[in-house]
N, C-alpha and C positions, 0 to 999 in steps of 0.2 A: 504493498501499500504505500509505504513512503516515496517509492519508485512514481506510483501515481501523481501525488500530489507536487511533487518534484518537476513534474512531465506538465502539468497546469502550469506553473508558473513558468516554465521554459517559455510556452506558449504565450503568456501574457507578457512575457520583456518581451519576444518576437512580435506580438502585436505593436506594442508600443512603438517599436524602432521604425514597422511599416505604416503604422498611422501617421509618425510623423515623416515620412518616405513619399508618401502617395499620397496624400493632402496636400502636397507642398502648395498647389497651384488654387487652392480655391479660391472663387471669387471675392470680394467685400461683402458681399451681401448676403452670402451664407456662411460668413465666420462663427456664426453660432455654432451650426450644425458640426464644422470640423470640431469645435474647441470643446462642444459636450464628446465629442468621439474620444478626444486626448485626454480630457478629462475623466470619462469612462473608464477608461484603458488604466490610467493609475490608478483610481477607487478601485479597478477589479484587482490589482497587483497590492493592494494593500488590502483588502477581505481575504487574499489568497494566502499573503503570508499571517496576518491572524491568524486564520482556522490552521493553518498550519501549525503552529504554536500554542493553541490552547489546547489543554487536556479535556476540558469542561465538556462533553459529548453534546449537550444541549445548545451551550452555547456556539460550539462549532458548527452546530446543524442549522443554527439562526444565519449564521455568517454563510456557509453555502448555499441558503434559500436565499439571502441579498443576493449571493454572486450571481446565482441563476437569472436575477431579475436584473442586474446590471447588464448579463449577456445580452438579454432579451432587448433593452433598452439600445444598444449597441448596436445591435439587429438592426431593429427600426431604423433609427438612424443613418446605418449603410444602404438600405435599402431606400429610405429618401433619397440621399446621396445620387445614387445610379436614376432613379427614378426622374430625376431634374435634369439629368445628364449632366452631374459635378465629377462623376467617374467616370473611366472606361469601363469596358465590360471586365477586360484583365485584372485591373486595379478591382474591381469590385468582387470578381471571384475571389484573389486571392487572399484577401481580406475577410471574404467571407466564409474562406478555408478556414483558415486563423480560427475565427469566432465559431465557427461550427466544431474544431477540433477541442475548444477550451469547455465548450458544453460538454461536448461528450463527455470528457473527462472528470467535469465539475459534477452530473450526474452520475458518474460511476463514484466517485469521491462519496457525495452524497447517499448513494445507496448503502454501500458499504459501510457508514457510521449508522444507520438505520438498523441493518445488521448486528452491529457491536452493542445496540442499545436494547 
């Protein structure tokens, strides 16, 4: 399980780097979407580190639930960016793949915690 938690953090760190790189040329009128994606990715990393460090299973479950909500918000923002033609299909698919990997590992982590309690 420790490797899976580390994997989630690896994917989030990769997402942060890609968000900065791929969203570099957003138009000024849509900077709020870019800023929200960037802020959400940092928030996600913070939640993952906090969930990884806590021993309290109830609190860990709450943090993982918050991570999943944050992932859904990021997915929405990414879809909105694509729908508004702010991202090319290539950039959209690249970021969507990373977000999907984060969601998959976070859901697996959460199911593992439920099995422990």
